[in-house]
C-alpha positions as CSV (number, residue, x, y, z in Angstrom):
1,X,201.4,154.6,-63.2
2,X,199.5,151.4,-63.7
3,X,202.4,149.7,-65.4
4,X,204.7,150.7,-62.5
5,X,202.2,149.2,-60.0
6,X,201.9,145.9,-61.8
7,X,205.7,145.7,-61.9
8,X,206.0,146.1,-58.2
9,X,203.4,143.5,-57.6
10,X,205.0,141.0,-59.9
11,X,208.4,141.5,-58.3
12,X,206.9,141.0,-54.9
13,X,205.3,137.8,-56.0
14,X,208.5,136.5,-57.5
15,X,210.3,137.2,-54.3
16,X,207.8,135.0,-52.4
17,X,206.3,137.9,-50.5
18,X,202.7,138.1,-49.2
19,X,201.3,139.5,-52.4
20,X,200.4,137.8,-55.7
21,X,199.6,139.7,-58.9
22,X,196.0,139.5,-60.0
23,X,194.0,141.6,-62.4
24,X,194.1,145.3,-62.5
25,X,193.6,147.0,-59.0
26,X,193.1,143.5,-57.4
27,X,195.4,142.4,-54.6
28,X,195.1,139.1,-52.8
29,X,196.9,138.4,-49.5
30,X,198.2,134.8,-49.0
31,X,200.4,133.2,-46.4
32,X,203.9,132.3,-47.4
33,X,205.3,128.9,-46.7
34,X,207.3,128.9,-43.5
35,X,211.1,128.6,-44.0
36,X,211.2,125.9,-41.4
37,X,208.4,123.4,-40.5
38,X,208.5,121.2,-37.4
39,X,206.3,118.6,-35.7
40,X,207.0,116.7,-32.5
41,X,206.3,113.1,-31.9
42,X,206.1,111.7,-28.3
43,X,206.2,108.0,-27.6
44,X,204.2,107.1,-25.7
45,X,201.8,110.0,-25.1
46,X,201.0,109.0,-21.5
47,X,203.5,107.9,-18.9
48,X,203.8,107.4,-15.1
49,X,205.5,109.8,-12.9
50,X,209.3,109.6,-13.0
51,X,209.3,107.5,-16.2
52,X,211.1,108.3,-19.5
53,X,209.6,108.8,-23.0
54,X,211.3,109.5,-26.4
55,X,210.5,112.8,-28.2
56,X,211.5,113.4,-31.8
57,X,211.5,116.7,-33.7
58,X,210.7,116.2,-37.4
59,X,211.9,119.3,-39.2
60,X,212.2,120.5,-42.8
61,X,213.7,123.7,-44.2
62,X,213.7,125.5,-47.5
63,X,217.5,126.0,-47.4
64,X,220.4,123.7,-46.7
65,X,221.7,125.5,-43.5
66,X,222.2,123.1,-40.5
67,X,219.4,123.2,-37.9
68,X,219.8,123.5,-34.2
69,X,217.3,122.4,-31.5
70,X,216.4,123.5,-28.0
71,X,213.9,121.6,-25.9
72,X,211.8,123.0,-23.0
73,X,209.0,121.6,-20.8
74,X,206.7,122.7,-18.0
75,X,208.5,120.1,-15.8
76,X,210.7,117.0,-15.9
77,X,214.1,116.9,-17.6
78,X,215.8,116.0,-20.9
79,X,218.8,113.8,-21.4
80,X,220.0,116.1,-24.3
81,X,218.0,119.3,-24.7
82,X,219.8,120.4,-27.9
83,X,219.3,117.2,-30.1
84,X,216.5,116.5,-32.6
85,X,215.7,113.3,-30.7
86,X,215.9,113.1,-26.9
87,X,214.5,111.4,-23.8
88,X,212.3,113.3,-21.4
89,X,211.9,112.0,-17.9
90,X,208.5,112.9,-16.3
91,X,208.3,114.8,-13.0
92,X,206.8,113.4,-9.8
93,X,203.7,115.5,-10.1
94,X,200.8,114.3,-12.2
95,X,199.5,116.5,-14.9
96,X,199.5,117.4,-18.6
97,X,202.9,118.7,-19.7
98,X,203.8,120.6,-22.9
99,X,207.1,119.5,-24.5
100,X,208.3,122.2,-26.9
101,X,211.2,122.5,-29.3
102,X,212.6,125.6,-30.9
103,X,214.3,124.9,-34.3
104,X,216.4,127.5,-36.1
105,X,218.8,127.7,-39.0
106,X,220.4,130.9,-37.6
107,X,217.9,133.1,-39.4
108,X,214.4,131.6,-39.3
109,X,212.8,130.0,-36.3
110,X,210.0,127.5,-35.8
111,X,208.4,126.0,-32.7
112,X,206.8,122.6,-32.4
113,X,205.2,121.0,-29.3
114,X,203.3,117.9,-28.0
115,X,201.3,117.3,-24.9
116,X,202.1,114.4,-22.6
117,X,200.0,113.0,-19.8
118,X,201.9,112.1,-16.6
119,X,199.8,109.7,-14.5
120,X,196.9,111.5,-16.0
121,X,194.3,111.1,-18.7
122,X,195.4,112.9,-22.0
123,X,192.6,114.9,-23.5
124,X,191.8,114.6,-27.1
125,X,190.2,118.0,-27.5
126,X,191.9,121.4,-27.2
127,X,191.9,123.6,-25.3
128,X,192.0,121.3,-22.3
129,X,192.3,121.7,-18.5
130,X,195.8,121.9,-17.0
131,X,194.9,122.3,-13.3
132,X,196.0,124.9,-10.8
133,X,199.5,123.6,-10.4
134,X,200.2,124.8,-13.9
135,X,198.9,128.3,-13.1
136,X,200.8,128.5,-9.8
137,X,204.2,128.4,-11.7
138,X,203.8,132.1,-12.5
139,X,200.9,133.3,-10.4
140,X,202.3,132.7,-7.0
141,X,204.1,135.9,-6.1
142,X,206.2,136.2,-9.3
143,X,205.7,138.5,-12.3
144,X,202.2,137.0,-12.9
145,X,200.9,138.2,-9.4
146,X,200.0,136.3,-6.3
147,X,196.5,135.0,-7.3
148,X,197.4,131.4,-6.5
149,X,198.6,132.4,-3.0
150,X,195.4,134.1,-2.1
151,X,193.2,131.5,-3.8
152,X,194.8,128.6,-2.1
153,X,193.5,129.7,1.3
154,X,190.0,130.5,0.0
155,X,186.9,128.4,0.4
156,X,186.9,127.8,-3.4
157,X,190.2,126.0,-3.0
158,X,188.7,123.6,-0.5
159,X,185.4,123.1,-2.3
160,X,185.9,119.4,-2.9
161,X,187.2,118.7,0.6
162,X,184.1,120.4,2.0
163,X,182.0,117.8,0.1
164,X,184.2,114.9,1.3
165,X,183.9,116.1,4.9
166,X,180.1,115.4,4.8
167,X,180.4,112.2,2.8
168,X,179.4,113.6,-0.6
169,X,182.7,113.6,-2.3
170,X,181.4,111.2,-5.0
171,X,177.9,112.6,-5.3
172,X,177.5,113.4,-9.1
173,X,174.9,116.1,-8.2
174,X,177.6,118.0,-6.3
175,X,181.1,117.4,-7.7
176,X,180.5,119.3,-10.9
177,X,180.4,122.6,-9.0
178,X,183.2,121.6,-6.7
179,X,185.8,120.7,-9.3
180,X,187.2,121.8,-12.7
181,X,185.6,121.1,-16.0
182,X,181.8,120.8,-15.7
183,X,180.9,124.4,-15.0
184,X,182.7,127.7,-15.6
185,X,183.8,129.9,-18.5
186,X,183.6,128.0,-21.8
187,X,183.0,124.7,-19.9
188,X,181.4,121.9,-21.8
189,X,181.0,118.7,-19.9
190,X,180.5,116.8,-23.2
191,X,184.0,117.5,-24.4
192,X,186.8,115.1,-24.0
193,X,189.2,117.7,-22.7
194,X,190.5,116.5,-19.3
195,X,188.0,117.8,-16.7
196,X,187.3,116.1,-13.4
197,X,184.5,114.2,-15.0
198,X,187.1,112.3,-17.0
199,X,190.1,112.2,-14.7
200,X,189.9,112.3,-10.9
201,X,193.2,113.8,-10.0
202,X,194.1,116.3,-7.3
203,X,195.2,119.0,-9.7
204,X,191.5,119.4,-10.7
205,X,189.9,119.4,-7.2
206,X,188.2,122.5,-6.0
207,X,187.0,125.6,-7.8
208,X,190.2,126.8,-9.6
209,X,191.5,129.3,-12.1
210,X,190.1,127.5,-15.1
211,X,186.6,127.6,-13.8
212,X,186.6,131.3,-14.2
213,X,189.2,131.8,-17.0
214,X,188.5,128.8,-19.2
215,X,190.8,125.8,-20.1
216,X,194.4,126.9,-19.9
217,X,196.3,124.6,-22.2
218,X,196.9,127.4,-24.7
219,X,197.9,130.0,-22.1
220,X,201.4,129.9,-23.4
221,X,200.3,131.8,-26.5
222,X,202.4,135.0,-26.8
223,X,199.4,137.3,-26.4
224,X,197.7,135.2,-23.7
225,X,194.5,135.5,-25.8
226,X,193.3,132.1,-24.6
227,X,192.7,133.3,-21.1
228,X,189.0,134.4,-20.7
229,X,187.9,137.2,-18.4
230,X,184.4,138.2,-17.6
231,X,182.6,140.2,-14.8
232,X,179.3,138.7,-15.9
233,X,177.4,137.4,-12.8
234,X,176.1,134.5,-14.8
235,X,179.5,132.9,-14.5
236,X,179.1,132.6,-10.7
237,X,175.4,131.9,-11.2
238,X,176.2,128.5,-12.8
239,X,176.9,127.2,-9.3
240,X,175.6,129.8,-6.9
241,X,171.9,129.2,-7.6
242,X,168.9,127.2,-6.5
243,X,168.1,125.7,-3.1
244,X,171.8,125.1,-2.1
245,X,173.3,128.5,-3.1
246,X,170.6,131.0,-4.1
247,X,172.8,134.0,-4.1
248,X,172.7,134.5,-7.9
249,X,168.9,134.2,-7.9
250,X,168.6,136.7,-5.2
251,X,171.1,139.1,-6.8
252,X,169.0,139.1,-9.9
253,X,166.1,140.7,-8.0
254,X,168.3,143.3,-6.3
255,X,168.9,146.9,-7.3
256,X,172.5,146.0,-7.9
257,X,171.4,143.9,-10.9
258,X,170.0,147.0,-12.6
259,X,171.8,149.9,-14.3
260,X,171.1,153.6,-13.9
261,X,172.5,154.3,-17.3
262,X,173.1,158.1,-17.0
263,X,175.1,157.4,-13.8
264,X,177.0,154.4,-15.2
265,X,178.2,156.5,-18.1
266,X,179.2,159.5,-16.0
267,X,182.8,159.7,-15.0
268,X,182.0,161.0,-11.5
269,X,179.4,158.3,-10.8
270,X,180.8,155.3,-12.6
271,X,182.9,154.1,-9.7
272,X,179.7,153.0,-7.9
273,X,177.2,152.7,-10.7
274,X,179.3,150.9,-13.3
275,X,180.4,147.3,-12.6
276,X,183.3,147.7,-14.9
277,X,184.9,150.2,-12.5
278,X,183.5,149.2,-9.1
279,X,186.0,146.4,-8.5
280,X,189.0,148.8,-8.7
281,X,187.2,151.5,-6.7
282,X,186.1,149.1,-3.9
283,X,189.6,147.6,-3.7
284,X,190.8,151.0,-2.5
285,X,188.1,153.7,-2.3
286,X,190.4,156.4,-0.8
287,X,193.1,155.8,-3.4
288,X,190.9,155.4,-6.5
289,X,191.9,157.7,-9.3
290,X,189.0,159.7,-10.7
291,X,188.1,158.9,-14.3
292,X,189.4,161.3,-16.9
293,X,186.5,160.8,-19.3
294,X,182.9,159.4,-19.3
295,X,182.8,155.7,-19.9
296,X,181.4,154.3,-23.1
297,X,180.3,150.9,-21.7
298,X,178.4,150.0,-18.7
299,X,177.7,146.9,-16.6
300,X,175.6,146.2,-13.5
301,X,177.3,145.7,-10.1
302,X,178.0,142.0,-10.3
303,X,179.5,139.5,-7.8
304,X,183.1,140.4,-8.6
305,X,182.3,144.1,-7.8
306,X,182.1,143.3,-4.1
307,X,184.0,140.0,-3.9
308,X,187.6,139.3,-4.9
309,X,187.4,136.2,-7.1
310,X,191.0,135.2,-6.2
311,X,190.2,135.3,-2.5
312,X,191.6,137.4,0.3
313,X,191.7,137.4,4.1
314,X,188.4,139.3,4.4
315,X,185.1,137.5,5.4
316,X,183.5,136.3,2.2
317,X,186.5,137.5,0.3
318,X,184.9,141.0,0.3
319,X,187.0,143.7,-1.2
320,X,188.3,146.4,1.2
321,X,186.3,145.0,4.0
322,X,187.9,144.3,7.4
323,X,187.3,145.4,10.9
324,X,188.6,148.9,10.5
325,X,187.5,152.4,9.9
326,X,185.7,154.0,6.9
327,X,186.4,157.6,6.0
328,X,183.3,159.3,4.5
329,X,183.8,161.9,1.8
330,X,183.9,164.9,4.2
331,X,186.5,163.2,6.3
332,X,184.2,161.9,9.1
333,X,185.6,158.6,10.3
334,X,183.3,155.6,10.9
335,X,185.2,153.6,13.5
336,X,185.2,149.8,13.4
337,X,182.6,149.5,10.6
338,X,183.6,145.9,9.9
339,X,182.5,144.4,6.7
340,X,179.9,147.2,6.5
341,X,182.7,149.6,5.4
342,X,182.5,148.1,1.9
343,X,178.8,149.2,1.7
344,X,179.6,152.6,3.1
345,X,182.1,153.2,0.3
346,X,179.2,153.8,-2.0
347,X,176.3,154.2,0.4
348,X,177.1,157.7,1.7
349,X,175.8,161.2,1.2
350,X,178.7,162.4,-1.0
351,X,178.5,165.9,0.6
352,X,181.2,167.9,2.3
353,X,180.3,170.7,4.7
354,X,181.1,173.2,2.0
355,X,178.7,171.4,-0.4
356,X,175.9,171.5,2.2
357,X,176.4,175.2,3.0
358,X,176.4,176.2,-0.7
359,X,173.2,174.2,-1.4
360,X,171.5,176.0,1.5
361,X,172.8,179.5,0.7
362,X,172.3,179.4,-3.1
363,X,169.7,176.8,-3.6
364,X,170.1,173.6,-5.6
365,X,167.9,171.5,-7.9
366,X,168.9,168.4,-6.0
367,X,168.9,169.8,-2.5
368,X,170.0,167.3,0.1
369,X,172.6,164.5,0.2
370,X,173.0,161.9,-2.5
371,X,170.2,159.4,-2.2
372,X,172.6,156.7,-0.9
373,X,173.0,158.4,2.5
374,X,172.6,155.2,4.6
375,X,176.2,155.2,5.8
376,X,175.9,158.7,7.2
377,X,172.5,158.0,8.8
378,X,173.5,154.8,10.6
379,X,176.6,156.6,11.9
380,X,174.6,159.7,13.0
381,X,176.6,162.3,11.1
382,X,176.5,164.8,8.2
383,X,173.0,166.1,8.4
384,X,172.5,169.9,8.8
385,X,173.0,169.9,12.6
386,X,173.5,173.7,12.5
387,X,169.7,173.9,12.5
388,X,170.3,173.9,16.3
389,X,174.1,174.3,17.2
390,X,173.5,173.9,20.9
391,X,171.5,170.7,20.7
392,X,173.0,167.4,21.9
393,X,172.7,165.1,18.9
394,X,172.7,161.4,19.7
395,X,172.6,158.1,17.8
396,X,171.1,154.7,18.1
397,X,173.2,151.6,18.9
398,X,172.8,150.1,15.4
399,X,176.3,151.3,14.3
400,X,177.6,148.9,17.0
401,X,176.0,145.9,15.4
402,X,178.9,143.7,14.2
403,X,179.6,144.4,10.5
404,X,176.8,147.0,10.5
405,X,175.0,146.9,7.1
406,X,176.1,143.4,6.2
407,X,174.6,141.7,9.3
408,X,171.1,142.9,8.6
409,X,171.1,143.1,4.8
410,X,172.7,139.7,4.1
411,X,171.2,137.8,7.0
412,X,170.7,134.1,6.2
413,X,167.2,133.0,7.0
414,X,164.7,130.3,6.0
415,X,162.9,130.9,2.7
416,X,159.4,130.0,1.5
417,X,159.3,126.3,0.5
418,X,156.7,127.1,-2.2
419,X,159.2,129.4,-3.9
420,X,161.6,126.5,-4.4
421,X,164.3,128.2,-2.3
422,X,164.8,126.7,1.1
423,X,167.3,129.2,2.5
424,X,167.9,132.8,1.5
425,X,171.4,134.2,1.9
426,X,170.4,137.8,1.6
427,X,171.9,138.8,-1.8
428,X,168.8,140.7,-2.7
429,X,170.1,143.0,0.1
430,X,166.6,143.6,1.5
431,X,166.7,143.5,5.3
432,X,164.8,140.8,7.1
433,X,163.1,140.9,10.5
434,X,165.0,137.8,11.6
435,X,168.1,140.0,11.9
436,X,166.3,142.1,14.6
437,X,165.4,139.1,16.8
438,X,168.5,139.2,19.0
439,X,167.7,142.7,20.3
440,X,164.0,143.2,19.5
441,X,162.6,139.7,19.8
442,X,160.4,138.1,17.2
443,X,158.5,140.5,15.0
444,X,156.4,140.1,11.9
445,X,157.2,143.6,10.5
446,X,159.8,146.4,11.0
447,X,156.8,148.6,12.0
448,X,156.2,146.3,15.0
449,X,159.2,147.9,16.7
450,X,157.5,150.4,18.9
451,X,158.6,154.0,19.6
452,X,159.2,155.2,23.2
453,X,156.8,158.0,22.9
454,X,154.5,159.9,20.5
455,X,157.2,161.7,18.5
456,X,154.9,163.1,15.8
457,X,152.3,164.4,18.2
458,X,149.3,162.7,16.7
459,X,148.1,161.4,20.0
460,X,149.2,157.8,19.5
461,X,152.4,155.9,20.3
462,X,153.1,153.9,17.1
463,X,155.9,152.0,15.6
464,X,159.2,153.9,15.0
465,X,158.7,153.9,11.3
466,X,155.2,155.3,11.6
467,X,156.4,158.0,14.0
468,X,159.2,159.0,11.6
469,X,156.9,159.0,8.6
470,X,154.5,161.3,10.7
471,X,157.4,163.7,11.5
472,X,158.4,163.8,7.8
473,X,154.9,164.9,7.0
474,X,154.8,167.5,9.7
475,X,158.1,168.9,8.6
476,X,157.0,169.1,5.0
477,X,153.9,171.0,6.0
478,X,155.9,173.4,8.1
479,X,158.3,174.1,5.3
480,X,155.4,174.8,2.9
481,X,153.7,176.9,5.5
482,X,156.8,179.1,5.8
483,X,156.5,180.2,2.1
484,X,156.6,184.0,1.7
485,X,154.2,184.0,-1.3
486,X,151.1,182.1,-2.3
487,X,152.7,181.2,-5.6
488,X,155.6,179.6,-3.8
489,X,153.2,177.9,-1.4
490,X,151.2,176.4,-4.2
491,X,154.3,175.4,-6.2
492,X,155.8,173.5,-3.2
493,X,152.5,171.8,-2.5
494,X,152.4,170.5,-6.1
495,X,156.0,169.2,-6.1
496,X,157.7,169.5,-2.7
497,X,160.9,167.4,-3.3
498,X,161.5,168.7,-6.8
499,X,161.2,172.4,-5.8
500,X,162.3,172.6,-2.2
501,X,165.8,173.6,-3.3
502,X,164.6,176.3,-5.7
503,X,166.0,179.6,-4.4
504,X,163.2,181.5,-6.1
505,X,160.6,179.7,-4.1
506,X,162.2,179.0,-0.8
507,X,164.1,181.0,1.8
508,X,167.4,180.0,3.4
509,X,165.6,178.9,6.5
510,X,163.3,176.7,4.6
511,X,166.2,175.1,2.8
512,X,168.0,174.5,6.1
513,X,165.0,172.4,7.3
514,X,164.5,170.9,3.9
515,X,168.1,169.5,3.9
516,X,167.2,167.5,7.0
517,X,163.9,166.4,5.5
518,X,165.9,165.1,2.5
519,X,168.5,163.4,4.7
520,X,165.9,161.4,6.5
521,X,163.7,160.7,3.5
522,X,166.6,159.6,1.2
523,X,167.9,157.2,3.8
524,X,164.8,155.1,3.0
525,X,164.7,153.1,6.3
526,X,162.0,155.2,7.9
527,X,164.1,155.5,11.0
528,X,165.3,152.0,11.3
529,X,168.9,152.7,10.6
530,X,169.1,155.4,13.3
531,X,165.8,156.2,15.0
532,X,167.4,158.6,17.5
533,X,169.1,160.7,14.9
534,X,166.2,160.7,12.5
535,X,163.7,161.8,15.2
536,X,165.9,164.6,16.5
537,X,166.7,166.0,13.1
538,X,163.1,166.2,12.1
539,X,161.8,167.5,15.4
540,X,164.5,170.2,15.6
541,X,163.9,171.3,12.1
542,X,160.2,171.6,12.8
543,X,160.9,173.5,15.9
544,X,163.2,175.8,14.0
545,X,160.4,176.8,11.6
546,X,157.4,176.6,13.9
547,X,157.5,176.2,17.6
548,X,153.7,175.3,17.7
549,X,153.7,172.6,15.0
550,X,154.2,169.8,17.7
551,X,153.0,169.6,21.3
552,X,155.8,170.3,23.7
553,X,155.7,166.8,25.1
554,X,156.5,165.3,21.7
555,X,160.0,166.8,21.5
556,X,163.0,164.8,22.5
557,X,165.3,167.1,24.3
558,X,167.6,164.4,25.4
559,X,168.8,161.1,23.9
560,X,165.8,158.7,23.5
561,X,166.4,155.4,25.4
């Protein structure tokens, strides 16, 4: 057997294959010498638009068969594209062009190429920057997609012009972020590879493809391995930071910058909790195909989760965000949600009417809606309204605020000069009191917005948030007091939220009221999102269990003004 194996190895070596015979049981892989070798010489290597240069293919072959040649280029024209030496006339557009030749003897093939600068600086380091016109050849509605078409109308495309319009087009502190080559994926301003810092040509103006995908000179590789892709927020953070654009800094302090690992690796939850899947989901929430298996990797919800990097017609290039409707999971339509419809795709209670009824009838360890119930609350839908089927449920006017969630949670406002950030853009997504000023006047705290009456019956008219918190406390006490055994009473007192859905501790009526307690509590706004709906739900749930828990004058039997 050993003799046979050695013989095979020796034969393979003699035939010029990839194996050479070594000692017993040892095999070494080596690269064979190509049957054809070719290099390309271009004279000169830089030329003005419309001017000719000579290109020469220098080829050698291991056999005597005649060689044939075929020249191609990104632009321009050849006098004879099938000769070993030819003249190439440069096109009218400045740029860096790749001149390639395919050489074959009818059996083996080799490719050689050279880069030529046309009215442009020729980089000495590869990979180098080609500029967006190079990308647009394929990515403008053809097989490569329409990324160029959407990008060309985006603010990124006009980034340098926006500087020029305010007289800062030559400001070295600004142009790095507004052009190609200084910042972006794999950018290194110290390299001599044709960025804006070395050659001020129009093809490198603005924030372009290569800022996010890296230098594109090698993009012609058959497997396109040279094109970088990342969803990492730090890519955007290279420019969107500091006093001028603090969005990355703010995002880092937001809940979106964290990962709930169990949810991110759960196939049912990943669409919202895993930044690797959120972009596809938020592009088309209604049409997103459920994951077949649990993910094995996770990522926080980064910039590209909510924003389409290539641009679109939506404000802020938001995904799936236009002035149109949002369908919640149980089919309830939120009309004209504006840009807020993007937020509502994830920030909803996740419960159908069947889900709610099953939870109440059978108990549930997680009684209530999903904790992200804000879209339902601001719309005034999907709580357990059957607590009083004849009651007239009404909502506040907050759903009519243009773009809903977005207006209050990404509201630009002055920052604290001592923090080093002069203007906050709102990408920590915490609401600010400045957003309330058009309707409520200047306030120092959300708790300064006063209620119309003493809703919680404690004898004082307080802020809306304090009144709602008071009602939550009264409802919790009423649910606990309705316990049928002392053991259940004590257990609920010790851990109300964790045990209110336990069918061995609570009755169906208690769970009906508890569902509304959870709905208001999980919303987290303490009534700000929809004070009318929150007050009515809590009061009617209290009244359902105990008609004496609140004084009669506290109840709102009509829509609060």
